[in-house]
C-alpha positions in Angstrom: 110.3 110.5 88.5 112.1 108.1 90.8 113.6 105.1 89.0 113.7 102.2 91.5 116.4 99.7 90.7 115.2 96.4 89.3 116.3 93.1 90.9 118.8 92.4 88.1 120.3 95.9 88.2 120.4 95.8 91.9 122.2 92.5 91.9 124.8 94.0 89.5 125.3 97.0 91.7 125.7 94.8 94.7 128.4 92.8 93.0 130.4 95.9 92.2 129.8 97.4 95.7 131.0 94.2 97.3 134.4 94.6 95.6 134.6 98.3 96.2 137.4 99.7 98.3 136.2 103.2 98.8 136.8 105.7 101.6 138.6 108.9 102.5 141.8 109.7 100.8 142.9 112.3 103.2 140.1 114.7 102.3 138.6 116.7 105.2 136.3 119.5 105.9 138.8 122.3 106.1 137.9 124.3 103.1 136.4 127.8 103.3 132.7 127.6 102.2 132.8 131.4 101.5 135.6 131.2 99.0 135.1 131.1 95.3 134.7 127.4 94.4 133.2 125.0 91.8 131.5 121.9 93.0 130.8 118.8 90.9 127.3 117.3 91.4 126.4 113.9 90.0 122.8 112.7 89.7 120.9 109.9 88.0 118.0 111.8 86.3 118.2 111.6 82.5 114.9 112.7 80.9 115.0 116.2 79.5 112.4 117.6 81.9 114.1 115.9 84.8 117.5 117.4 83.9 115.9 120.8 83.4 114.4 120.6 86.9 117.8 119.7 88.4 119.5 122.5 86.6 116.8 125.0 87.7 117.3 123.9 91.3 121.1 124.4 91.0 120.6 127.9 89.6 118.4 128.8 92.5 121.2 127.7 94.9 123.9 129.6 93.0 121.7 132.7 93.3 121.7 132.3 97.1 125.4 131.3 97.2 127.0 133.3 94.4 130.5 132.2 95.5 129.7 128.5 94.8 129.3 127.3 91.2 128.0 123.8 90.5 129.0 121.6 87.6 126.2 119.2 87.0 126.6 115.7 85.5 123.4 113.8 84.8 122.4 110.1 84.2 125.0 108.7 86.6 124.5 105.2 87.9 125.6 103.8 91.3 128.2 101.7 89.5 129.9 104.8 88.1 129.7 106.5 91.5 131.6 103.7 93.1 134.2 103.6 90.4 134.8 107.4 90.6 135.0 107.4 94.4 137.6 104.6 94.3 139.7 106.5 91.8 139.3 110.0 93.3 141.0 112.8 91.4 139.8 116.1 90.0 137.0 114.5 88.0 135.4 112.8 91.0 132.1 114.3 92.3 131.8 116.4 95.4 128.1 115.8 95.9 126.2 112.7 94.7 122.6 111.7 94.6 121.3 108.1 94.0 118.0 106.5 93.5 119.1 103.4 95.3 118.3 103.6 99.0 119.3 100.0 99.3 123.0 101.0 98.9 123.0 103.4 101.9 124.5 100.7 104.1 127.4 100.2 101.7 127.9 103.9 101.1 128.1 104.5 104.9 130.1 101.4 106.0 132.6 101.6 103.2 133.4 105.3 103.8 132.5 106.2 100.3 130.3 109.1 101.6 131.4 111.4 104.3 129.9 111.3 107.8 127.4 114.1 107.9 127.0 114.2 111.7 129.6 117.0 112.2 128.0 119.1 109.5 124.5 118.6 111.0 125.7 119.5 114.4 127.6 122.6 113.3 124.5 123.8 111.4 122.2 123.1 114.4 119.9 121.2 112.1 117.2 119.3 113.9 116.8 116.2 111.7 113.9 114.8 113.8 111.8 117.9 113.1 112.9 118.2 109.5 112.3 114.7 108.3 109.8 111.8 109.0 111.3 108.9 110.9 111.2 106.5 107.9 113.1 109.0 105.8 115.8 109.2 108.5 115.9 105.4 108.8 116.8 104.8 105.1 119.5 107.5 105.0 121.7 106.1 107.7 123.3 102.8 108.7 124.2 101.5 112.1 124.2 105.0 113.6 126.2 106.6 110.8 124.5 109.2 108.7 126.1 109.6 105.4 123.1 110.7 103.3 120.0 112.8 103.5 116.7 112.4 101.8 116.3 114.3 98.5 112.7 114.0 97.5 110.7 111.0 98.4 108.6 108.2 97.0 105.4 106.6 98.3 103.7 103.5 96.9 100.0 103.1 96.6 97.2 101.6 94.5 96.1 102.9 91.1 92.8 101.7 89.8 90.7 102.1 86.7 87.6 103.9 87.9 85.7 103.2 84.7 86.3 99.4 85.1 85.2 99.7 88.7 82.0 101.4 87.7 81.3 98.9 85.0 81.7 96.0 87.5 79.5 97.8 90.1 82.4 98.4 92.5 81.9 101.6 94.4 85.2 102.0 96.4 88.8 100.8 96.4 89.5 97.9 98.7 90.8 98.5 102.2 91.7 94.9 103.1 93.4 92.2 101.1 90.3 90.0 101.2 88.3 92.8 99.5 91.2 93.3 97.1 91.1 89.6 96.0 87.4 89.7 95.4 87.7 92.9 93.3 90.7 91.5 91.4 88.7 88.4 90.4 85.7 90.4 89.5 87.7 92.7 87.2 89.6 89.9 85.4 88.4 89.2 81.9 89.6 85.9 80.4 90.1 85.7 76.6 90.7 82.3 75.2 93.7 80.8 76.9 94.8 84.2 78.0 93.2 87.4 79.2 91.8 90.6 77.9 92.5 92.1 81.3 93.5 91.0 84.8 92.3 92.8 87.9 95.9 92.8 89.2 99.2 91.2 88.1 100.3 89.4 91.3 103.4 87.7 89.8 106.7 89.0 91.3 108.1 89.8 87.9 105.2 92.2 87.5 106.0 95.9 87.6 106.7 97.0 91.2 105.3 93.8 92.7 108.3 93.2 94.9 108.3 91.5 98.3 109.5 94.7 99.9 106.7 96.9 98.5 104.0 94.4 99.4 105.2 93.2 102.7 105.2 96.8 104.1 101.4 96.4 104.4 101.9 93.6 107.0 104.4 95.6 109.1 107.4 93.3 108.8 110.7 93.3 110.8 113.5 92.2 108.6 116.2 91.9 111.2 116.2 91.2 114.9 117.9 93.2 117.6 121.2 91.3 117.0 121.1 92.0 113.3 120.1 88.5 112.3 117.5 87.9 109.5 114.0 87.7 110.9 112.2 86.6 107.8 111.6 83.1 109.1 110.4 84.2 112.5 108.2 87.2 111.7 104.9 85.8 110.5 104.4 88.9 108.3 106.6 87.3 105.5 104.8 84.0 105.5 101.4 85.7 105.5 102.3 88.0 102.6 103.7 85.2 100.5 100.8 82.9 101.2 98.4 85.7 100.2 100.3 86.4 97.0 100.4 82.7 95.9 96.7 82.3 96.7 95.9 85.3 94.5 98.0 83.9 91.7 95.9 80.7 91.9 92.6 82.6 92.1 93.4 84.6 88.9 94.3 81.6 86.7 97.6 80.2 87.9 101.3 81.2 87.6 101.9 79.9 84.0 98.8 81.6 82.5 99.5 84.9 84.3 103.2 84.8 83.3 102.4 84.3 79.6 100.1 87.3 79.8 102.7 89.4 81.6 105.1 88.9 78.7 102.8 90.9 76.5 103.1 94.1 78.6 104.8 97.2 77.3 107.7 98.9 78.9 107.3 100.1 82.5 108.5 103.6 81.7 106.7 104.0 78.4 103.2 104.9 77.2 102.4 101.1 76.7 102.5 100.3 80.5 99.8 97.7 81.1 97.8 100.0 83.4 97.8 102.6 80.6 96.6 100.0 78.0 94.0 98.6 80.4 95.6 95.2 80.5 95.5 95.5 84.3 92.8 97.3 86.2 94.7 97.8 89.5 98.4 98.7 89.8 100.8 98.9 92.7 103.1 101.9 91.9 104.7 105.1 93.1 103.5 108.6 92.9 105.1 109.2 89.5 102.7 106.8 87.8 99.9 109.4 88.0 101.8 112.0 85.9 102.9 109.3 83.5 99.4 108.0 83.0 98.1 111.5 82.4 100.9 112.2 79.9 100.0 109.0 78.1 96.4 110.3 77.8 94.8 107.2 79.1 91.1 106.9 78.0 89.7 106.2 81.5 89.4 107.9 84.9 92.2 107.1 87.3 91.6 106.4 90.9 94.3 106.5 93.6 94.2 105.0 97.1 96.5 103.4 99.7 97.3 99.8 99.3 95.1 97.4 101.4 96.1 96.0 104.7 95.3 92.7 106.4 91.9 92.6 108.0 93.3 92.4 111.5 95.3 95.6 110.8 92.5 97.7 109.4 93.3 100.5 111.9 96.5 101.0 109.9 94.9 101.5 106.6 96.6 104.4 104.9 100.2 103.3 105.3 102.5 102.2 102.6 106.1 101.6 101.5 108.4 104.6 101.3 111.6 105.1 99.4 113.3 108.0 97.7 116.3 109.7 96.3 119.3 110.1 98.6 122.2 112.5 98.5 125.6 112.7 100.2 129.1 114.2 100.1 131.9 112.2 98.6 134.5 111.3 101.2 137.2 112.1 98.6 136.0 115.7 98.2 138.4 118.5 99.3 135.5 121.0 99.2 133.3 119.4 101.9 132.2 122.6 103.7 131.0 124.1 100.4 129.5 120.7 99.4 127.5 120.8 102.7 126.0 124.2 101.8 124.8 122.7 98.6 123.6 119.5 100.1 121.8 121.3 102.9 120.1 123.6 100.4 118.9 120.7 98.2 117.5 118.6 101.1 116.3 121.0 103.8 115.4 124.4 102.2 111.6 124.3 102.1 111.2 126.4 98.9 113.9 124.4 97.2 112.3 121.1 98.1 108.9 122.3 97.1 110.0 123.7 93.8 111.9 120.5 93.0 109.0 118.3 94.0 106.6 120.3 91.8 108.9 120.0 88.8 109.7 116.3 89.2 106.2 115.3 90.5 107.8 113.5 93.5 106.8 113.6 97.1 108.6 116.3 99.2 111.0 114.8 101.7 110.7 117.3 104.5 107.8 117.9 106.9 107.6 121.6 106.2 107.5 121.0 102.4 104.7 118.4 102.7 102.6 121.1 104.4 103.6 124.0 102.1 100.8 125.9 100.4 103.2 126.3 97.4 103.0 122.6 96.7 101.2 122.1 93.4 99.6 118.8 92.7 96.6 117.0 91.2 94.1 116.4 94.0 94.7 112.6 93.7 98.4 113.2 94.5 97.4 114.0 98.1 97.0 110.2 98.6 100.8 109.9 98.4 101.5 112.9 100.6 99.3 111.3 103.2 101.1 107.9 102.9 104.4 109.7 103.2 103.2 111.4 106.4 101.7 108.3 107.9 103.7 107.2 110.9 103.0 103.5 110.1 104.5 103.7 106.7 107.8 101.7 106.5 110.8 101.0 104.3 113.3 98.3 103.8 116.3 98.7 106.2 119.8 99.3 105.0 122.4 96.5 105.1 126.1 96.3 104.8 125.8 94.6 101.4 123.2 96.8 100.0 120.0 95.2 98.9 121.4 91.7 98.6 119.0 90.4 101.2 116.1 91.7 99.2 117.4 89.9 96.1 117.6 86.6 98.1 114.1 87.1 99.5 112.7 87.9 96.0 114.3 84.7 94.7 112.3 82.8 97.3 109.2 84.6 96.1 109.9 83.5 92.5 110.2 79.9 93.6 107.2 80.0 95.9 104.7 81.6 93.4 105.5 78.9 90.8 105.1 76.1 93.4 108.8 75.2 93.7 109.2 76.0 97.3 108.3 74.7 100.7 107.5 78.0 102.4 108.5 77.2 106.0 111.8 75.5 105.3 112.6 77.9 102.4 112.1 80.9 104.7 114.5 79.3 107.2 117.1 78.7 104.4 116.6 82.2 103.1 117.3 83.6 106.5 120.4 81.6 106.8 121.6 82.7 103.4 121.0 86.4 104.3 123.0 86.0 107.5 125.8 84.3 105.7 126.0 87.0 103.0 126.0 89.8 105.5 128.8 88.1 107.5 130.9 87.7 104.3 130.3 91.4 103.5 131.5 92.5 106.9 
């Protein structure tokens, strides 16, 4: 299960990253990868089944490389990673994985993670054949590759098939116009609140971020010169206008927000999709397994998110993200670390086994097509979204995901009627550019 950073947690991580002074401390790739060595691997998974899956993958690697032992440290945040890489020393990690693709720009530009290009070249690894373009995009920054994809995430639409049937709806929506009509039809008012909403459009709703939704409009976040494009690309204004209109159609911001506060925890059994407080949910591939584990009393449907009517030919695309992994620049065991990183991220059997155990989308092209991949038939929707050439992600930035936080803040103001969209998009673009220049 991939745990995408919340806006608040992301902002905290950015604050730390902005003050980090990381980089190489004289370490280099001059160790003998065939020598007896122990590597330290840090990762963020914490649930017992997740930790067990990581450990099983490590044991498989150690069997192939008996000279390399791996000490595993779980439940590690990006904050702790940065602190450890600044300090260095014997307790620092050699290989690190992170859930936060937004921080790749900072990891690469600060020198916290080693440049992987020499290792890739020496191994004669063809990255273009191994990974989809979008996966390669979010694991490098300004031409420097300091991470590789370690499993992937794809976002789609979950829907309550029983509620659809009850309302006489025969198929999931393919366009946003169809989506709006279905969302209204599935909404059940109850007094001054709701028994159920067809969809929770408010940006504080689970996974309803600008980045996840805007992907369906095919946005360009930065122009060729690196300047923010959010005020010039009509995709952003179109998405925000659609979202605010849907908020109005479903009862208004205040009424929806009061209902939203009754939702259970996003990662628990009382998620609003599980409890049928929402009939449609934007979410990643992990939600299917979680809903089944929660033994929901209805039939679950899965489909790609809708697209604008004038982009119907691109239906099937979605937002992609995932776990990333790299080698600490402070490591004095980088050649051995590369053997471990390469195994985790490019060995087809290793990727397939890991994906099966964690119920994530495989990150390599070969693993996506592997007959050993085990999944609920509905999971194929996410495999198809991951393989769709029109699927996109949010680009890396030198100050991590700060620009997404700034853009999300605009979304909060706009949905509640406190923003002038045209002028506020221009101000947001200026703020994004100013923040990036300061970070540089």
